[in-house]
Backbone of each chain as ProteinMPNN parsed JSONL, in Angstrom:
{"seq_chain_A": "XXXXXXXXXXXXXXXXXXXXXXXXXXXXXXXXXXXXXXXXXXXXXXXXXXXXXXXXXXXXXXXXXXXXXXXXXXXXXXXXXXXXXXXXXXXXXXXXXXXXXXXXXXXXXXXXXXX", "coords_chain_A": {"N_chain_A": [[70.157, 95.993, 135.557], [69.794, 93.132, 137.529], [69.717, 93.288, 140.975], [70.951, 91.943, 143.872], [70.944, 92.452, 147.236], [72.752, 92.149, 150.148], [72.52, 92.745, 153.586], [74.718, 93.146, 155.287], [78.287, 93.12, 154.977], [80.278, 92.09, 156.667], [80.009, 90.509, 159.794], [79.957, 90.213, 163.258], [79.167, 88.165, 165.905], [77.933, 87.068, 169.116], [78.124, 83.88, 170.718], [75.052, 82.206, 171.101], [73.484, 84.414, 170.545], [70.619, 85.737, 168.73], [70.462, 85.948, 165.315], [70.004, 87.894, 162.476], [70.058, 87.766, 159.039], [69.791, 89.666, 156.182], [68.289, 89.817, 153.001], [67.702, 91.364, 149.932], [66.119, 91.688, 146.841], [65.746, 93.29, 143.632], [64.268, 92.749, 141.35], [61.851, 91.455, 141.04], [61.928, 88.701, 141.292], [60.869, 85.279, 141.571], [62.065, 83.16, 143.01], [64.1, 82.613, 145.82], [67.106, 82.102, 147.621], [69.208, 80.743, 150.239], [72.548, 80.116, 150.841], [75.371, 78.558, 152.431], [78.922, 78.923, 152.533], [81.787, 77.183, 152.864], [85.274, 76.544, 153.326], [86.592, 73.904, 151.456], [84.149, 72.582, 151.481], [82.399, 73.724, 149.758], [79.453, 75.293, 148.3], [76.567, 75.085, 150.16], [73.082, 74.404, 150.331], [70.868, 76.065, 152.377], [68.152, 77.006, 152.919], [65.259, 77.579, 150.84], [62.994, 79.551, 148.822], [60.008, 79.723, 146.967], [57.996, 81.481, 146.765], [56.073, 84.164, 148.27], [55.788, 83.859, 151.706], [56.322, 81.232, 151.61], [58.43, 78.424, 152.157], [61.157, 76.159, 151.868], [63.071, 73.452, 153.095], [66.58, 73.126, 152.651], [69.676, 71.397, 152.135], [71.011, 71.651, 154.586], [69.424, 72.596, 156.97], [69.32, 72.721, 159.688], [69.344, 74.527, 162.754], [68.775, 76.904, 161.605], [66.358, 79.329, 160.462], [63.875, 80.714, 158.224], [62.393, 83.646, 156.729], [59.86, 84.979, 154.676], [58.21, 87.494, 153.982], [57.602, 89.423, 152.205], [57.849, 89.672, 148.61], [60.315, 90.62, 147.675], [62.119, 90.256, 149.716], [64.152, 88.14, 151.714], [64.794, 86.569, 154.584], [67.356, 85.216, 156.653], [67.597, 83.428, 159.59], [69.375, 82.843, 162.495], [68.725, 81.059, 165.113], [69.937, 80.656, 167.606], [72.999, 81.557, 167.802], [75.937, 79.659, 166.934], [79.394, 78.655, 167.2], [80.002, 76.973, 165.161], [78.558, 77.922, 163.118], [79.928, 79.985, 161.961], [80.717, 81.389, 158.94], [80.637, 82.005, 155.368], [77.868, 83.583, 154.088], [75.61, 83.308, 151.503], [73.252, 84.838, 149.48], [70.824, 84.328, 146.981], [68.845, 84.911, 143.982], [66.317, 84.03, 141.571], [64.504, 83.874, 138.468], [61.376, 82.249, 137.97], [61.556, 79.682, 135.791], [62.142, 77.36, 134.042], [62.814, 76.242, 130.849], [63.7, 78.717, 129.936], [65.227, 79.683, 131.836], [67.775, 81.57, 133.414], [69.624, 81.242, 135.296], [71.134, 81.905, 138.597], [71.219, 85.059, 140.426], [73.501, 86.383, 142.498], [74.008, 87.834, 145.816], [76.556, 89.862, 147.437], [77.521, 88.545, 149.584], [77.697, 87.66, 153.077], [79.989, 87.691, 155.571], [80.047, 85.944, 158.365], [81.043, 85.858, 161.676], [81.094, 83.947, 164.576], [81.593, 84.351, 167.876]], "CA_chain_A": [[70.739, 94.781, 136.066], [69.222, 92.636, 138.787], [70.643, 93.426, 142.1], [70.659, 91.238, 145.175], [71.697, 93.176, 148.259], [72.825, 91.61, 151.475], [72.57, 93.934, 154.428], [76.025, 93.332, 155.899], [79.409, 92.359, 154.396], [80.916, 91.472, 157.764], [79.179, 90.571, 160.99], [80.52, 89.468, 164.402], [78.093, 87.927, 166.864], [78.334, 86.227, 170.226], [77.373, 82.611, 170.861], [73.697, 82.301, 171.751], [72.63, 85.51, 170.037], [69.724, 85.599, 167.601], [71.087, 86.678, 164.244], [69.18, 88.104, 161.292], [70.735, 88.118, 157.765], [68.743, 90.212, 155.311], [68.569, 89.836, 151.542], [66.717, 92.05, 149.127], [66.325, 91.728, 145.395], [64.967, 94.365, 143.06], [63.784, 92.43, 139.934], [60.597, 90.706, 141.04], [62.205, 87.252, 141.169], [60.048, 84.45, 142.425], [62.842, 82.265, 143.797], [65.218, 83.137, 146.61], [67.918, 81.004, 148.212], [70.278, 80.981, 151.127], [73.629, 79.124, 150.86], [76.588, 78.899, 153.133], [80.104, 78.501, 151.792], [82.903, 76.848, 153.752], [86.444, 75.938, 152.644], [86.55, 72.448, 151.334], [82.813, 72.067, 151.447], [81.664, 74.402, 148.628], [78.206, 75.902, 148.638], [75.508, 74.163, 150.628], [71.843, 75.108, 150.42], [70.196, 76.044, 153.715], [66.679, 77.13, 152.733], [64.876, 78.374, 149.644], [61.602, 79.976, 148.799], [59.482, 79.943, 145.672], [56.94, 82.514, 146.782], [55.868, 84.829, 149.561], [55.363, 83.024, 152.884], [56.588, 79.822, 151.342], [59.816, 78.046, 152.376], [61.505, 74.764, 151.861], [64.397, 73.138, 153.595], [67.643, 72.668, 151.74], [70.422, 70.283, 152.633], [71.527, 71.811, 155.959], [68.544, 73.601, 157.614], [69.341, 72.664, 161.224], [69.934, 75.689, 163.399], [68.358, 78.042, 160.841], [65.005, 79.444, 159.954], [63.809, 81.855, 157.253], [61.106, 84.423, 156.639], [59.682, 85.721, 153.444], [56.897, 88.184, 154.157], [57.427, 90.212, 151.01], [58.477, 88.948, 147.527], [61.67, 91.033, 147.429], [62.999, 90.135, 150.884], [64.312, 86.807, 152.249], [65.691, 86.713, 155.755], [67.863, 84.036, 157.285], [67.625, 83.622, 161.017], [70.093, 81.922, 163.284], [67.965, 81.181, 166.349], [70.933, 80.791, 168.711], [74.226, 81.392, 166.985], [76.97, 78.855, 167.507], [80.639, 78.867, 166.541], [80.065, 76.212, 163.899], [77.84, 78.687, 162.105], [80.864, 80.87, 161.331], [80.803, 80.978, 157.59], [80.245, 83.004, 154.405], [76.484, 83.288, 153.722], [75.298, 83.896, 150.163], [71.832, 84.865, 149.094], [70.635, 84.304, 145.523], [67.514, 84.896, 143.47], [66.143, 83.684, 140.167], [63.149, 83.849, 137.906], [60.783, 80.871, 137.75], [61.805, 79.714, 134.366], [62.174, 76.184, 133.157], [63.778, 76.268, 129.75], [64.224, 80.046, 129.791], [65.864, 80.075, 133.083], [69.104, 82.023, 133.122], [70.579, 81.148, 136.423], [70.938, 82.759, 139.781], [71.918, 86.278, 140.712], [73.923, 86.32, 143.895], [74.49, 88.978, 146.543], [78.016, 89.883, 147.635], [77.855, 87.671, 150.685], [77.872, 88.151, 154.422], [80.933, 86.863, 156.325], [79.623, 85.924, 159.773], [81.901, 85.191, 162.663], [80.429, 83.767, 165.864], [82.632, 84.189, 168.905]], "C_chain_A": [[70.038, 94.413, 137.319], [70.243, 92.819, 139.858], [70.063, 92.621, 143.314], [71.567, 91.851, 146.229], [71.577, 92.432, 149.593], [73.187, 92.731, 152.497], [73.948, 94.167, 155.031], [77.06, 92.541, 155.141], [80.102, 91.536, 155.448], [80.049, 91.603, 159.054], [79.927, 89.682, 162.043], [79.494, 89.332, 165.476], [78.573, 87.011, 167.974], [77.525, 84.922, 170.177], [76.056, 82.79, 171.65], [72.809, 83.452, 171.264], [71.75, 85.071, 168.9], [70.232, 86.497, 166.477], [70.192, 86.73, 163.046], [70.106, 88.511, 160.09], [69.673, 88.459, 156.756], [69.204, 90.087, 153.89], [67.399, 90.424, 150.799], [67.065, 92.055, 147.64], [65.313, 92.673, 144.719], [64.301, 94.051, 141.669], [62.58, 91.476, 139.921], [60.823, 89.185, 140.835], [61.351, 86.436, 142.109], [60.86, 83.677, 143.476], [63.927, 82.989, 144.573], [65.818, 82.004, 147.408], [68.918, 81.548, 149.184], [71.291, 79.816, 151.103], [74.615, 79.534, 151.913], [77.768, 78.26, 152.447], [81.255, 78.363, 152.776], [84.043, 76.266, 152.986], [86.393, 74.476, 152.65], [85.173, 71.826, 151.195], [81.969, 72.654, 150.341], [80.461, 75.128, 149.169], [77.182, 74.87, 149.055], [74.171, 74.912, 150.877], [71.215, 74.933, 151.799], [68.628, 76.065, 153.598], [66.457, 77.828, 151.396], [63.368, 78.645, 149.712], [61.136, 80.253, 147.382], [58.399, 81.029, 145.63], [56.818, 83.129, 148.194], [55.3, 83.86, 150.562], [55.601, 81.517, 152.63], [58.056, 79.577, 151.555], [59.954, 76.57, 152.276], [62.895, 74.568, 152.4], [65.342, 72.736, 152.464], [68.338, 71.471, 152.351], [70.871, 70.387, 154.083], [70.704, 72.851, 156.743], [68.689, 73.727, 159.15], [70.036, 73.896, 161.755], [69.524, 77.01, 162.725], [66.866, 78.079, 160.683], [64.966, 80.588, 158.985], [62.453, 82.481, 157.319], [61.016, 85.068, 155.283], [58.25, 86.297, 153.462], [56.596, 89.011, 152.933], [58.268, 89.522, 149.867], [59.943, 89.348, 147.419], [62.663, 90.705, 148.579], [62.973, 88.66, 151.427], [65.277, 86.832, 153.37], [66.103, 85.342, 156.252], [68.066, 84.279, 158.732], [68.409, 82.501, 161.651], [69.543, 82.083, 164.685], [68.865, 81.368, 167.564], [72.268, 80.437, 168.104], [75.241, 80.519, 167.742], [78.247, 78.999, 166.653], [80.702, 78.114, 165.236], [79.186, 76.834, 162.804], [78.693, 79.842, 161.533], [81.059, 80.482, 159.959], [80.525, 82.219, 156.718], [78.784, 82.607, 154.01], [76.133, 84.031, 152.473], [73.817, 83.727, 149.906], [71.811, 84.924, 147.58], [69.149, 84.418, 145.168], [67.512, 84.464, 142.045], [64.669, 83.771, 139.833], [62.646, 82.333, 137.929], [60.76, 80.714, 136.285], [61.677, 78.441, 133.574], [63.221, 76.395, 132.081], [64.329, 77.671, 129.525], [65.002, 80.536, 130.938], [67.352, 80.459, 132.854], [69.973, 82.073, 134.35], [70.246, 82.054, 137.595], [71.696, 84.053, 139.703], [72.268, 86.29, 142.207], [74.165, 87.757, 144.453], [75.954, 88.84, 146.803], [78.467, 89.077, 148.795], [78.006, 88.4, 151.973], [78.866, 87.177, 155.156], [80.583, 86.968, 157.8], [80.631, 85.164, 160.632], [81.17, 85.184, 163.985], [81.51, 83.509, 166.859], [82.114, 83.756, 170.257]], "O_chain_A": [[69.706, 95.288, 138.119], [71.434, 92.555, 139.696], [68.88, 92.667, 143.654], [72.793, 91.782, 146.133], [70.488, 92.136, 150.083], [74.072, 93.548, 152.244], [74.31, 95.32, 155.266], [76.787, 91.425, 154.698], [80.486, 90.397, 155.182], [79.462, 92.648, 159.337], [80.43, 88.598, 161.747], [78.977, 90.35, 165.935], [79.525, 86.254, 167.784], [76.405, 84.878, 169.667], [76.0, 83.433, 172.698], [71.603, 83.489, 171.507], [72.087, 84.134, 168.176], [70.412, 87.697, 166.685], [69.662, 85.7, 162.63], [70.834, 89.5, 160.172], [68.767, 87.669, 156.494], [70.392, 90.237, 153.603], [66.249, 90.036, 151.008], [68.184, 92.391, 147.253], [64.182, 92.826, 145.179], [63.855, 94.945, 140.951], [62.324, 90.787, 138.933], [59.977, 88.498, 140.263], [61.122, 86.805, 143.261], [60.456, 83.54, 144.631], [64.596, 83.875, 144.041], [65.128, 81.07, 147.816], [69.43, 82.654, 149.016], [70.915, 78.664, 151.321], [74.706, 80.71, 152.264], [77.648, 77.191, 151.849], [81.641, 79.327, 153.437], [83.797, 75.524, 152.034], [86.181, 73.844, 153.685], [85.054, 70.657, 150.826], [80.91, 72.112, 150.024], [80.429, 75.532, 150.332], [76.969, 73.882, 148.352], [74.154, 75.936, 151.56], [71.057, 73.823, 152.306], [67.937, 75.206, 154.145], [67.315, 78.552, 150.891], [62.618, 78.077, 150.505], [61.824, 80.966, 146.652], [57.955, 81.429, 144.554], [57.406, 82.639, 149.159], [54.385, 83.104, 150.236], [55.118, 80.664, 153.375], [58.875, 80.417, 151.184], [59.024, 75.812, 152.551], [63.784, 75.395, 152.198], [64.954, 72.106, 151.481], [67.71, 70.632, 152.997], [71.089, 69.373, 154.747], [71.245, 73.884, 157.138], [68.245, 74.689, 159.777], [71.122, 74.275, 161.316], [69.872, 78.092, 163.199], [66.181, 77.058, 160.75], [65.916, 81.368, 158.912], [61.504, 81.934, 157.88], [61.989, 85.642, 154.793], [57.276, 85.68, 153.032], [55.428, 89.277, 152.647], [59.274, 88.872, 150.152], [60.769, 88.493, 147.098], [63.875, 90.858, 148.427], [61.911, 88.052, 151.567], [66.464, 87.087, 153.165], [65.296, 84.413, 156.272], [68.677, 85.285, 159.091], [68.145, 81.329, 161.382], [69.822, 83.065, 165.373], [68.56, 82.168, 168.448], [72.633, 79.277, 167.914], [75.395, 80.604, 168.96], [78.169, 79.425, 165.5], [81.372, 78.547, 164.298], [79.1, 76.307, 161.694], [78.203, 80.599, 160.695], [81.519, 79.368, 159.708], [80.229, 83.305, 157.218], [78.516, 81.46, 153.651], [76.331, 85.243, 152.38], [73.229, 82.661, 150.082], [72.7, 85.515, 146.968], [68.292, 84.058, 145.974], [68.536, 84.508, 141.364], [63.769, 83.75, 140.673], [63.417, 81.373, 137.91], [60.08, 81.453, 135.573], [61.117, 78.476, 132.478], [64.379, 76.693, 132.377], [65.403, 77.78, 128.933], [65.394, 81.702, 130.993], [68.082, 79.738, 132.174], [70.929, 82.843, 134.432], [69.281, 82.819, 137.605], [72.701, 84.149, 139.0], [71.382, 86.211, 143.059], [74.464, 88.705, 143.727], [76.559, 87.83, 146.444], [79.67, 88.918, 149.005], [78.379, 89.572, 152.013], [78.575, 85.992, 155.317], [80.815, 88.011, 158.412], [81.004, 84.024, 160.359], [80.693, 86.21, 164.469], [82.273, 82.553, 166.718], [82.896, 83.589, 171.193]]}, "seq_chain_B": "XXXXXXXXXXXXXXXXXXXXXXXXXXXXXXXXXXXXXXXXXXXXXXXXXXXXXXXXXXXXXXXXXXXXXXXXXXXXXXXXXXXXXXXXXXXXXXXXXXXXXXXXXXXXXXXX", "coords_chain_B": {"N_chain_B": [[73.881, 66.988, 149.335], [75.983, 66.381, 146.995], [76.392, 67.36, 143.693], [77.839, 68.331, 141.305], [81.322, 68.001, 140.552], [84.32, 69.623, 140.432], [87.367, 69.717, 138.574], [90.684, 70.516, 137.835], [91.285, 70.966, 141.453], [92.798, 73.188, 141.854], [94.462, 75.54, 139.771], [97.178, 76.848, 138.117], [98.363, 79.235, 135.895], [100.126, 80.949, 133.143], [99.636, 84.315, 132.061], [97.899, 84.707, 129.003], [97.887, 82.049, 128.33], [95.754, 79.176, 127.839], [93.042, 78.124, 129.875], [91.661, 75.262, 131.279], [88.882, 73.795, 132.786], [87.193, 71.143, 134.417], [84.074, 69.469, 134.936], [82.177, 67.085, 136.611], [79.166, 65.239, 136.985], [76.355, 63.562, 138.605], [73.606, 62.806, 138.212], [70.833, 62.86, 135.837], [70.309, 65.907, 134.095], [68.723, 69.197, 133.489], [70.026, 71.511, 132.713], [73.294, 72.864, 132.754], [75.505, 74.989, 134.572], [77.954, 77.573, 134.694], [79.785, 79.395, 137.11], [81.494, 82.232, 138.37], [83.686, 83.3, 140.989], [85.055, 85.945, 142.565], [87.58, 86.558, 144.995], [86.229, 86.31, 148.186], [83.8, 87.324, 147.509], [80.454, 87.427, 146.055], [78.901, 84.966, 143.873], [79.11, 85.014, 140.29], [77.11, 84.621, 137.472], [78.136, 82.908, 134.58], [77.725, 81.344, 132.199], [75.307, 79.247, 130.669], [74.481, 75.991, 129.726], [72.367, 73.905, 127.96], [70.793, 70.677, 128.285], [70.444, 69.557, 125.801], [72.267, 70.676, 124.217], [75.64, 70.762, 122.915], [77.892, 72.359, 122.86], [78.925, 75.664, 123.72], [79.514, 79.166, 123.299], [80.878, 82.122, 124.716], [82.178, 85.076, 124.397], [85.476, 84.894, 125.438], [85.023, 82.473, 126.555], [84.421, 79.004, 126.447], [82.183, 76.381, 126.552], [81.635, 72.958, 126.941], [79.476, 70.112, 126.853], [78.872, 66.863, 127.77], [76.554, 64.657, 127.848], [76.42, 61.94, 127.924], [78.696, 61.07, 129.198], [78.287, 62.507, 131.491], [79.6, 64.974, 131.99], [81.283, 68.164, 131.865], [83.114, 70.868, 130.384], [84.999, 73.841, 130.973], [86.426, 76.24, 129.045], [88.801, 78.779, 129.153], [90.053, 81.064, 127.046], [93.206, 82.648, 126.056], [94.074, 83.758, 128.617], [93.76, 86.202, 131.264], [95.268, 88.188, 133.871], [93.155, 89.211, 135.369], [91.33, 87.207, 135.245], [91.748, 85.553, 137.332], [90.297, 83.757, 139.839], [87.716, 81.804, 141.524], [86.046, 79.076, 140.034], [82.925, 77.67, 139.472], [80.867, 74.875, 138.77], [77.398, 74.23, 138.281], [74.452, 72.412, 138.752], [71.053, 71.645, 137.87], [68.333, 69.425, 138.599], [66.91, 66.948, 136.569], [63.507, 67.14, 135.954], [62.489, 69.419, 136.72], [63.267, 70.918, 138.953], [64.02, 73.952, 140.625], [66.242, 74.31, 142.088], [69.75, 74.65, 142.461], [72.678, 72.69, 142.517], [75.902, 73.041, 143.651], [79.337, 72.535, 142.681], [82.632, 72.084, 144.293], [84.408, 73.789, 143.279], [87.008, 75.248, 141.194], [90.068, 76.66, 141.713], [91.446, 79.207, 140.051], [94.527, 80.632, 139.167], [95.996, 83.224, 137.469], [98.991, 84.171, 136.382], [100.734, 87.158, 135.983]], "CA_chain_B": [[73.837, 66.199, 148.08], [76.911, 67.057, 146.006], [76.158, 66.896, 142.335], [79.005, 68.581, 140.458], [82.662, 67.94, 141.11], [85.293, 70.208, 139.493], [88.683, 69.135, 138.472], [91.357, 70.24, 139.075], [90.912, 71.808, 142.542], [93.544, 74.463, 141.695], [95.16, 75.621, 138.471], [98.017, 78.042, 137.964], [98.904, 79.378, 134.529], [100.662, 82.271, 132.849], [98.816, 85.121, 131.234], [97.927, 84.347, 127.654], [97.632, 80.618, 128.184], [94.34, 78.739, 127.986], [92.705, 77.428, 131.16], [90.534, 74.261, 131.108], [88.391, 73.203, 134.042], [86.233, 70.09, 134.163], [83.048, 69.236, 135.918], [81.47, 65.796, 136.488], [77.963, 65.24, 137.835], [75.888, 62.216, 138.843], [72.217, 62.48, 137.794], [70.378, 63.578, 134.65], [70.098, 67.324, 134.266], [68.144, 70.005, 132.497], [71.053, 72.378, 132.245], [74.548, 73.008, 133.594], [75.872, 76.384, 134.519], [79.256, 77.895, 135.269], [79.829, 80.634, 137.852], [82.828, 82.703, 138.813], [83.688, 83.976, 142.284], [86.268, 86.623, 143.004], [87.853, 86.251, 146.406], [85.437, 86.957, 149.234], [82.609, 87.99, 146.962], [79.355, 86.571, 145.609], [79.135, 84.32, 142.542], [78.578, 85.675, 139.065], [76.717, 83.643, 136.445], [78.92, 83.093, 133.325], [77.19, 80.696, 131.003], [74.35, 78.13, 130.854], [74.348, 75.08, 128.583], [71.197, 73.025, 128.191], [71.162, 69.202, 128.156], [70.415, 69.175, 124.352], [73.38, 71.376, 123.578], [76.98, 70.16, 123.143], [78.938, 73.368, 122.961], [78.374, 77.01, 123.726], [80.534, 80.133, 123.38], [80.528, 83.511, 125.146], [83.463, 85.78, 124.424], [86.677, 84.03, 125.577], [84.609, 81.255, 127.251], [83.802, 77.901, 125.64], [81.69, 75.298, 127.414], [81.154, 71.733, 126.3], [78.686, 69.236, 127.698], [78.767, 65.482, 127.259], [75.612, 64.039, 128.786], [76.667, 60.465, 128.077], [79.696, 60.933, 130.233], [77.93, 63.355, 132.606], [80.706, 65.841, 132.258], [81.344, 69.467, 131.164], [84.426, 71.544, 130.535], [84.992, 75.319, 130.709], [87.782, 76.695, 128.55], [89.007, 80.238, 129.055], [91.154, 81.267, 126.106], [93.98, 83.846, 126.214], [93.701, 84.189, 129.994], [94.298, 87.481, 131.774], [95.345, 88.238, 135.37], [91.81, 89.521, 135.934], [90.528, 85.983, 135.287], [91.987, 84.925, 138.589], [89.042, 83.586, 140.572], [87.293, 80.374, 141.59], [85.028, 78.783, 139.048], [82.034, 76.606, 140.014], [79.778, 74.377, 137.989], [76.157, 74.033, 139.062], [73.432, 71.612, 137.999], [69.795, 71.411, 138.427], [68.102, 67.998, 138.367], [65.864, 66.754, 135.646], [62.285, 67.043, 136.707], [61.949, 70.767, 136.889], [63.602, 71.599, 140.122], [64.675, 75.266, 140.464], [67.416, 74.322, 142.928], [71.039, 74.317, 141.905], [73.717, 72.107, 143.381], [77.224, 73.519, 143.236], [80.557, 71.812, 143.015], [83.474, 72.773, 145.281], [85.147, 74.874, 142.582], [88.443, 75.212, 140.757], [90.662, 77.998, 142.002], [92.396, 79.559, 138.945], [95.43, 81.744, 139.323], [96.635, 83.591, 136.237], [100.152, 84.923, 136.721], [101.1, 88.153, 134.91]], "C_chain_B": [[74.69, 66.889, 147.069], [76.677, 66.443, 144.647], [77.381, 67.062, 141.482], [80.32, 68.529, 141.184], [83.572, 68.559, 140.069], [86.611, 69.578, 139.589], [89.484, 70.017, 137.492], [90.848, 71.151, 140.228], [91.587, 73.196, 142.413], [94.316, 74.374, 140.432], [95.938, 76.945, 138.451], [98.61, 78.112, 136.624], [99.468, 80.704, 134.317], [99.636, 82.998, 131.959], [99.008, 84.789, 129.775], [97.702, 82.892, 127.336], [96.134, 80.34, 128.271], [94.162, 77.966, 129.337], [91.514, 76.473, 130.89], [90.195, 73.707, 132.5], [87.272, 72.235, 133.69], [85.239, 69.941, 135.3], [82.349, 67.922, 135.653], [80.258, 65.842, 137.425], [77.371, 63.795, 137.787], [74.545, 61.872, 138.174], [71.893, 63.26, 136.508], [70.012, 65.033, 135.014], [69.273, 67.968, 133.163], [69.191, 70.954, 131.809], [72.197, 72.386, 133.241], [75.05, 74.421, 133.471], [77.253, 76.519, 135.118], [79.167, 79.336, 135.91], [81.277, 80.965, 138.192], [82.685, 83.454, 140.16], [85.02, 84.623, 142.528], [86.367, 86.47, 144.508], [86.98, 87.055, 147.346], [84.148, 87.645, 148.776], [81.536, 86.943, 146.599], [79.741, 85.869, 144.243], [78.473, 85.061, 141.422], [78.328, 84.639, 138.021], [77.541, 83.949, 135.136], [78.206, 82.555, 132.124], [76.324, 79.497, 131.39], [74.348, 77.268, 129.617], [73.256, 74.092, 128.928], [71.622, 71.601, 127.862], [71.145, 68.795, 126.664], [71.459, 69.93, 123.562], [74.728, 70.701, 123.87], [78.048, 71.145, 123.36], [78.309, 74.769, 122.937], [79.575, 77.97, 123.937], [80.034, 81.42, 123.957], [81.849, 84.22, 125.319], [84.63, 84.849, 124.439], [86.283, 82.684, 126.273], [84.032, 80.245, 126.262], [83.462, 76.796, 126.623], [81.298, 74.203, 126.568], [80.413, 70.931, 127.33], [78.589, 67.867, 127.006], [77.83, 64.757, 128.224], [75.809, 62.573, 128.907], [77.708, 60.19, 129.083], [79.367, 61.742, 131.519], [79.069, 64.265, 132.982], [80.615, 67.099, 131.393], [82.702, 69.997, 131.352], [84.2, 73.025, 130.235], [86.392, 75.628, 130.264], [87.754, 78.214, 128.534], [90.225, 80.425, 128.187], [91.87, 82.596, 126.436], [93.766, 84.467, 127.565], [94.42, 85.468, 130.364], [94.43, 87.352, 133.306], [94.026, 88.442, 136.015], [90.862, 88.28, 135.953], [90.705, 85.168, 136.541], [90.722, 84.901, 139.504], [88.775, 82.118, 140.821], [86.093, 80.23, 140.661], [84.253, 77.544, 139.485], [81.069, 76.102, 138.889], [78.573, 74.107, 138.891], [75.213, 73.344, 138.154], [72.114, 71.679, 138.693], [69.538, 69.91, 138.342], [66.846, 67.895, 137.463], [64.584, 66.515, 136.368], [61.781, 68.398, 137.124], [62.315, 71.479, 138.168], [64.319, 72.972, 139.85], [65.936, 75.348, 141.321], [68.638, 74.017, 142.127], [71.919, 73.661, 142.96], [75.075, 72.489, 142.814], [78.309, 72.493, 143.568], [81.401, 72.649, 144.002], [84.358, 73.758, 144.603], [86.546, 74.508, 142.214], [88.945, 76.626, 141.0], [91.722, 78.258, 140.892], [93.24, 80.783, 139.325], [96.119, 81.986, 137.993], [97.765, 84.568, 136.582], [100.527, 85.902, 135.616], [102.469, 87.905, 134.348]], "O_chain_B": [[74.267, 67.817, 146.379], [76.745, 65.229, 144.452], [77.926, 66.08, 140.978], [80.416, 68.975, 142.327], [83.611, 68.087, 138.932], [86.943, 68.957, 140.599], [88.996, 70.253, 136.387], [90.035, 72.038, 139.968], [91.026, 74.219, 142.806], [94.78, 73.304, 140.039], [95.392, 78.01, 138.739], [99.296, 77.182, 136.2], [99.342, 81.566, 135.188], [98.881, 82.374, 131.214], [100.14, 84.605, 129.327], [97.366, 82.538, 126.207], [95.357, 81.18, 128.725], [95.061, 77.269, 129.808], [90.495, 76.881, 130.333], [91.048, 73.239, 133.253], [86.494, 72.484, 132.768], [85.528, 70.244, 136.457], [81.957, 67.678, 134.512], [80.322, 66.412, 138.514], [77.837, 62.945, 137.029], [74.377, 60.777, 137.638], [72.6, 64.201, 136.147], [69.485, 65.318, 136.09], [69.12, 67.419, 132.072], [69.226, 71.149, 130.594], [72.069, 71.974, 134.394], [75.027, 74.999, 132.383], [77.678, 75.703, 135.936], [78.596, 80.278, 135.361], [82.142, 80.094, 138.285], [81.693, 84.139, 140.41], [86.025, 83.93, 142.684], [85.367, 86.279, 145.2], [86.972, 88.286, 147.327], [83.512, 88.407, 149.504], [81.712, 85.744, 146.817], [80.754, 86.175, 143.613], [77.41, 85.66, 141.586], [79.216, 83.85, 137.698], [77.611, 85.091, 134.682], [78.09, 83.249, 131.114], [76.623, 78.814, 132.369], [74.217, 77.807, 128.518], [73.217, 73.522, 130.018], [72.662, 71.362, 127.248], [71.765, 67.796, 126.3], [71.51, 69.815, 122.338], [74.926, 70.139, 124.947], [79.053, 70.823, 123.994], [77.322, 75.023, 122.248], [80.522, 77.641, 124.652], [78.885, 81.796, 123.725], [82.561, 83.983, 126.295], [84.774, 84.057, 123.508], [87.157, 81.859, 126.54], [83.262, 80.592, 125.367], [84.296, 76.339, 127.404], [80.67, 74.428, 125.533], [80.673, 71.039, 128.528], [78.267, 67.761, 125.823], [78.254, 64.298, 129.285], [75.404, 61.985, 129.91], [77.642, 59.176, 129.778], [80.096, 61.657, 132.508], [79.467, 64.331, 134.145], [79.969, 67.11, 130.345], [83.393, 69.666, 132.316], [83.375, 73.414, 129.408], [87.383, 75.349, 130.94], [86.843, 78.845, 127.998], [91.319, 79.993, 128.549], [91.282, 83.522, 126.994], [93.314, 85.609, 127.65], [95.503, 85.78, 129.87], [93.782, 86.514, 133.933], [93.773, 87.913, 137.097], [89.791, 88.291, 136.56], [89.953, 84.231, 136.809], [90.187, 85.949, 139.866], [89.541, 81.268, 140.367], [85.259, 81.125, 140.528], [84.835, 76.512, 139.822], [80.529, 76.922, 138.146], [78.706, 73.804, 140.076], [75.149, 73.619, 136.956], [72.032, 71.757, 139.919], [70.47, 69.169, 138.031], [65.885, 68.653, 137.598], [64.563, 65.745, 137.328], [60.762, 68.511, 137.805], [61.752, 72.533, 138.467], [65.128, 73.077, 138.928], [66.634, 76.362, 141.284], [68.588, 73.207, 141.201], [71.901, 74.034, 144.133], [75.35, 72.279, 141.633], [78.237, 71.731, 144.532], [80.997, 73.713, 144.47], [85.03, 74.529, 145.289], [87.182, 73.627, 142.792], [88.356, 77.619, 140.571], [92.754, 77.588, 140.836], [92.72, 81.817, 139.745], [96.751, 81.085, 137.441], [97.497, 85.683, 137.031], [100.626, 85.521, 134.449], [102.914, 88.634, 133.462]]}, "name": "protein", "num_of_chains": 2, "seq": "XXXXXXXXXXXXXXXXXXXXXXXXXXXXXXXXXXXXXXXXXXXXXXXXXXXXXXXXXXXXXXXXXXXXXXXXXXXXXXXXXXXXXXXXXXXXXXXXXXXXXXXXXXXXXXXXXXXXXXXXXXXXXXXXXXXXXXXXXXXXXXXXXXXXXXXXXXXXXXXXXXXXXXXXXXXXXXXXXXXXXXXXXXXXXXXXXXXXXXXXXXXXXXXXXXXXXXXXXXXXXXXXXXX"}
């Protein structure tokens, strides 16, 4: 089974801190994604990557950056954490597929609280 | 850019009953997928239906797709307490994008 592992389940950080959320997948997937999930707003795409060193902005990239130095690892960076970035962060990966595409595999999520 | 919208937002049923959740979307798609999320966890892929398919089954799950109405439904038959979760539909956009856009989900509670 494909596994997507997020480094922390729960994280508490202070306002202004630089925060790194790590995501690792073990099945050689090309695509990796970062979403945040908030009550009443559903899942919103922050950034995604189709290949190493490649990144594209999603719907809400402001305040975030990403890094993909190796195919299996996709990091989300909060440059200066703010309280409105308190959220559940979900990482996902998928094969590059087209018609044979079978969807995303998600990690278990990181619940980040910024105080 | 919200694509899928699930209906109802919340559903409460008794064990053994069937649960039906609906999803509507706005633009043409290549495929539509349903995911399940247990409380506080990541999403799990349940089933994918392609735009040229009308119905698909997987165990107790039945998914229909009506591209003329831009809508899909997920039916869970003979529900169990363990089916309690939130269910999300997700769509790509026609044109080959690998990105999925998720709806806000239906929260299903199955009472024992």
